C-alpha positions in Angstrom: 155.2 54.6 7.5 157.0 57.8 8.4 154.8 59.7 5.9 151.7 58.6 7.8 153.2 59.9 11.0 153.9 63.2 9.3 150.3 63.4 8.1 148.9 62.8 11.7 151.3 65.3 13.1 150.3 67.9 10.5 146.6 67.6 11.5 147.5 68.1 15.2 149.5 71.2 14.3 146.6 72.5 12.2 144.2 72.2 15.2 146.6 74.2 17.4 146.9 76.9 14.7 143.1 77.2 14.3 142.7 77.6 18.1 145.3 80.3 18.1 143.5 82.1 15.2 140.2 81.9 17.0 141.6 83.4 20.2 143.6 86.0 18.4 140.7 87.3 16.3 138.3 87.1 19.3 140.3 89.9 20.9 140.2 92.2 17.9 137.6 94.7 16.8 135.4 93.5 13.9 137.3 93.0 10.6 135.9 92.5 7.1 136.9 92.1 3.5 135.4 95.4 2.4 138.2 97.2 4.2 141.2 95.0 3.5 143.8 97.5 4.7 142.1 98.1 8.0 141.7 94.3 8.5 145.4 93.7 7.6 146.5 96.4 10.0 144.5 94.7 12.8 145.9 91.3 12.0 149.6 92.2 11.7 149.5 94.1 15.1 148.5 90.9 16.9 151.5 88.7 18.1 149.1 85.8 18.7 148.0 85.9 15.1 151.6 85.8 13.9 152.2 82.8 16.2 149.2 81.1 14.6 150.6 81.8 11.1 153.9 80.3 12.1 152.2 77.2 13.5 150.1 76.8 10.4 153.1 77.1 8.1 154.7 74.2 10.1 151.6 72.2 9.5 151.8 72.9 5.7 155.4 71.8 5.7 154.6 68.5 7.5 151.7 67.8 5.2 153.7 68.6 2.0 156.6 66.3 2.9 154.1 63.6 3.8 152.6 63.9 0.3 155.9 63.5 -1.4 155.6 59.7 -1.2 152.1 59.2 0.1 148.9 59.5 -1.9 146.5 62.3 -1.0 143.6 59.9 -0.1 145.9 58.0 2.2 146.2 61.0 4.5 142.4 61.6 4.7 141.8 59.3 7.7 144.2 61.3 9.8 142.3 64.5 9.1 139.0 62.7 9.8 140.2 61.5 13.2 141.5 65.0 13.8 138.0 66.3 13.9 137.5 64.5 17.3 139.9 66.7 19.3 138.5 69.7 17.4 135.0 68.9 18.7 136.4 68.5 22.2 138.2 71.8 22.1 135.2 73.6 20.7 132.7 72.2 23.3 135.0 72.5 26.3 137.1 75.6 25.5 134.6 77.8 23.6 131.2 76.5 24.9 129.9 75.5 21.4 127.0 73.0 21.2 126.4 71.4 17.8 122.9 70.7 16.7 121.7 67.3 15.5 122.0 68.4 11.9 125.6 69.5 12.4 126.5 66.2 14.1 125.1 64.5 11.0 127.1 66.6 8.7 130.3 65.8 10.7 129.6 62.1 10.4 129.1 62.4 6.7 132.5 64.2 6.5 134.2 61.4 8.3 132.4 58.8 6.1 133.6 60.7 3.0 137.2 60.6 4.1 137.1 57.0 5.1 135.4 55.9 1.8 138.0 57.7 -0.3 140.8 56.2 1.7 139.5 52.7 1.1 140.2 53.1 -2.6 144.0 52.7 -1.9 143.7 49.3 -0.2 146.2 46.8 -1.6 144.9 44.5 -4.4 145.7 40.9 -5.0 149.4 40.2 -4.6 150.2 43.8 -3.4 151.3 44.7 0.1 150.0 47.7 2.1 153.4 49.5 2.0 153.4 49.2 -1.8 149.9 50.6 -2.1 150.6 53.5 0.2 153.9 54.4 -1.6 153.9 56.8 -4.5 156.8 57.8 -6.7 157.2 60.4 -9.3 155.6 63.8 -9.7 158.8 65.8 -9.2 159.5 66.1 -12.9 155.9 67.2 -13.5 156.1 69.8 -10.7 159.4 71.2 -12.0 158.1 71.6 -15.5 154.7 72.9 -14.5 153.6 75.6 -17.0 152.1 78.8 -15.8 148.9 78.3 -17.8 148.3 74.9 -16.3 148.8 76.3 -12.8 146.3 79.1 -13.6 143.7 76.4 -14.2 143.8 75.7 -10.5 144.7 79.1 -9.1 142.2 81.4 -11.0 139.0 79.4 -10.2 140.2 79.2 -6.5 140.0 83.0 -6.4 136.5 83.5 -7.8 134.4 82.5 -4.7 136.7 84.1 -2.0 137.1 87.4 -3.8 133.3 87.6 -4.5 132.7 87.0 -0.8 135.3 89.4 0.4 134.4 92.3 -1.9 130.6 91.9 -2.5 128.9 89.6 0.0 131.0 90.3 3.1 128.9 92.2 5.6 127.9 91.9 9.2 124.6 90.4 10.0 122.4 92.9 11.8 118.8 93.7 12.3 116.1 92.7 14.8 115.1 89.6 12.9 118.6 88.7 11.4 120.0 85.3 12.0 123.8 84.9 12.4 125.6 82.7 9.8 127.2 79.5 10.9 130.3 80.0 8.8 129.7 77.7 5.8 130.5 80.3 3.2 133.6 81.5 5.0 134.8 77.9 5.5 134.3 77.1 1.8 136.1 80.3 0.7 139.0 79.7 3.0 139.2 76.0 2.3 139.5 76.6 -1.5 142.4 79.0 -1.0 144.1 76.9 1.6 143.7 73.8 -0.6 145.4 75.7 -3.4 148.1 76.6 -0.9 148.7 73.0 -0.1 148.8 72.0 -3.8 151.6 74.4 -4.6 153.3 73.6 -1.3 153.3 69.9 -2.3 154.9 70.9 -5.6 157.7 72.7 -3.8 158.2 69.8 -1.4 158.5 67.3 -4.3 161.1 69.5 -6.0 163.1 69.8 -2.8 163.0 66.1 -2.2 164.2 65.4 -5.7 167.2 67.7 -5.3 165.8 70.6 -7.5 165.9 73.2 -4.8 167.6 75.7 -7.2 164.7 75.5 -9.6 162.0 76.3 -7.0 162.3 80.1 -7.3 162.0 79.8 -11.1 158.7 77.9 -10.9 155.3 79.5 -10.1 154.9 77.4 -7.0 156.3 79.8 -4.3 154.5 82.9 -5.6 151.1 81.2 -6.0 151.7 79.6 -2.6 152.2 83.0 -0.9 149.3 84.7 -2.7 146.8 82.0 -2.1 148.0 81.6 1.5 147.6 85.3 2.4 144.1 85.5 1.0 143.2 82.2 2.7 144.4 83.4 6.0 142.4 86.6 5.7 139.3 84.7 4.9 139.9 82.2 7.7 140.5 85.0 10.2 137.2 86.7 9.3 135.3 83.5 9.5 136.7 82.4 12.9 136.0 85.9 14.3 132.3 85.8 13.4 131.4 82.1 13.5 132.0 79.0 15.5 135.3 77.1 15.5 133.9 73.6 14.9 131.8 74.5 11.9 134.3 76.8 10.2 137.3 74.4 10.6 135.3 71.3 9.6 134.2 73.0 6.4 137.7 74.3 5.8 139.1 70.8 6.2 136.7 69.0 3.9 136.9 71.7 1.2 140.7 72.0 1.3 141.3 68.2 1.1 138.8 67.7 -1.7 140.4 70.6 -3.6 143.9 69.2 -2.9 142.9 65.7 -4.3 141.4 67.1 -7.5 144.1 69.7 -8.1 147.0 67.2 -7.5 145.4 64.9 -10.0 145.4 67.7 -12.6 148.9 69.1 -11.9 151.0 66.2 -10.7 149.2 63.1 -12.0 147.9 61.9 -8.7 147.1 58.2 -9.3 143.5 57.1 -9.5 142.5 53.5 -9.3 141.7 51.7 -12.6 139.6 48.9 -11.1 135.9 49.5 -10.9 135.4 48.9 -7.2 138.3 51.2 -6.0 137.2 53.8 -8.5 133.7 53.8 -7.3 134.9 54.2 -3.7 137.0 57.2 -4.8 134.1 58.9 -6.6 131.7 58.1 -3.7 134.1 59.8 -1.3 134.1 63.0 -3.3 130.3 62.8 -3.6 130.0 62.4 0.2 132.2 65.4 0.7 129.9 67.5 -1.4 126.9 66.1 0.5 128.5 67.0 3.9 128.9 70.6 2.8 125.3 70.8 1.8 124.1 69.2 5.0 125.5 71.9 7.3 122.9 74.6 8.2 123.5 78.0 6.9 122.1 80.0 9.9 122.4 79.6 13.6 119.3 78.4 15.5 117.1 80.9 17.1 117.5 81.4 20.9 114.4 80.7 23.0 113.1 83.6 25.1 114.1 83.4 28.8 111.3 82.6 31.3 111.0 84.6 34.5 112.8 83.1 37.5 109.5 82.8 39.5 107.8 80.9 36.7 110.8 78.5 36.3 111.0 77.7 40.0 107.2 77.1 40.3 107.1 75.0 37.1 104.4 77.2 35.6 104.2 79.2 32.5 104.5 82.9 32.9 101.3 84.9 32.7 100.8 86.8 29.5 100.1 90.5 29.8 96.5 91.5 29.1 96.0 93.5 25.9 93.3 95.8 27.6 93.0 97.0 31.2 90.3 95.3 33.4 87.1 97.3 33.6 85.6 97.9 37.1 82.1 97.5 35.6 80.4 95.5 32.9 80.2 97.5 29.6 76.6 98.1 28.5 77.1 96.0 25.4 78.0 92.9 27.6 75.0 93.3 30.1 72.2 90.7 30.0 69.2 91.6 27.9 66.9 91.8 31.0 69.1 94.4 32.7 69.5 96.4 29.5 65.6 96.5 29.1 65.0 97.6 32.8 64.3 101.4 32.9 66.5 103.3 35.2 64.9 105.3 38.1 65.1 109.1 37.9 66.9 110.8 40.7 64.5 113.1 42.7 66.1 115.7 44.9 64.9 115.5 48.6 62.3 118.2 49.6 63.5 121.4 51.3 62.0 121.9 54.8 62.0 125.1 56.9 60.2 126.3 60.1 58.5 129.5 61.1 59.7 131.2 64.2 58.2 129.3 67.1 56.2 127.0 64.7 56.5 123.5 63.2 58.7 122.7 60.2 56.7 123.1 57.0 58.0 122.0 53.6 58.8 124.7 51.1 57.2 124.7 47.6 59.0 124.8 44.3 58.9 128.6 44.3 60.5 128.8 47.8 57.3 129.7 49.7 55.7 127.9 52.6 53.0 125.7 51.4 49.5 127.0 52.4 50.5 130.6 53.2 52.2 131.8 50.0 54.8 133.8 52.0 58.6 133.6 51.8 60.4 132.7 55.0 62.2 136.1 54.9 58.9 138.0 55.0 57.7 136.3 58.3 61.1 136.0 60.0 
């Protein structure tokens, strides 16, 4: 029963470490995998980031010693329930609001872990403590050949290194949509899952009294290499993306990777009966379905409405594409008005008066009508 307590404590420690990573990277300038030395320099100069690393290593230790006598699938309910405080912290502390599709993906994740954990229920004539207790594995971990360890370690580097060196770039542009962190979570989860696998091997050797053989095995070196790369991938993802989505994807990827890799390296027991075996396979399938259910891009933000329109409850008036004309264009006039001839403008007649006489209109040539003389000749 103490192994179950260690697994629950490990999940609580993990959440604290992820929150510290999120706050530490949020105060840094942007980091990326294309400039690893620059990113490493930013990270190592942050005391909060070093505190997060120390807390995460404590979580690794608790989880590894819990897996010495506890099957991997028996620890999955603790990690599934640990998503509840993670959602609370993300919504209250960081103002994150999951969409309906993201809620569905989280529920599928919890269902995957619960389904896989049901495969270790005791059978007829077996107690729960016997079903949850696992022995052996220390001999296999101590005699682990390097080639067999490479079957787990080398594939774990393919996706993260491809992301860090090739696909890692900031999302920019007028119409670009930010990523939700699925790729970062998968890359970091694969590396951290490999870290947990080799940490479990070291814990089994220490519990079996083979501490002197640990340094001669490949476990500590692969643990450090996978852990450093995983922390770098995790830091980049938490700086650019939301806490809830990134950590949820990291958790489901790391635990699935741990289950499959521990089966290959240390002989993790799988059920032989058909019903528990189907539950185990269904749990792995639901984990893959949960990863595919998460959206890849953030939802588009709706344009803000003017304050006057919001208070009045009316839609804002759209700007007119053309200015309003003060008259009706000729092409839009009624047919009767277009057919009506326009009157010609006639200048008013010029009128002048003789000295001491009546005003007489002037002709077109400037002479008085009827006399033929100019006003200047008679004035």
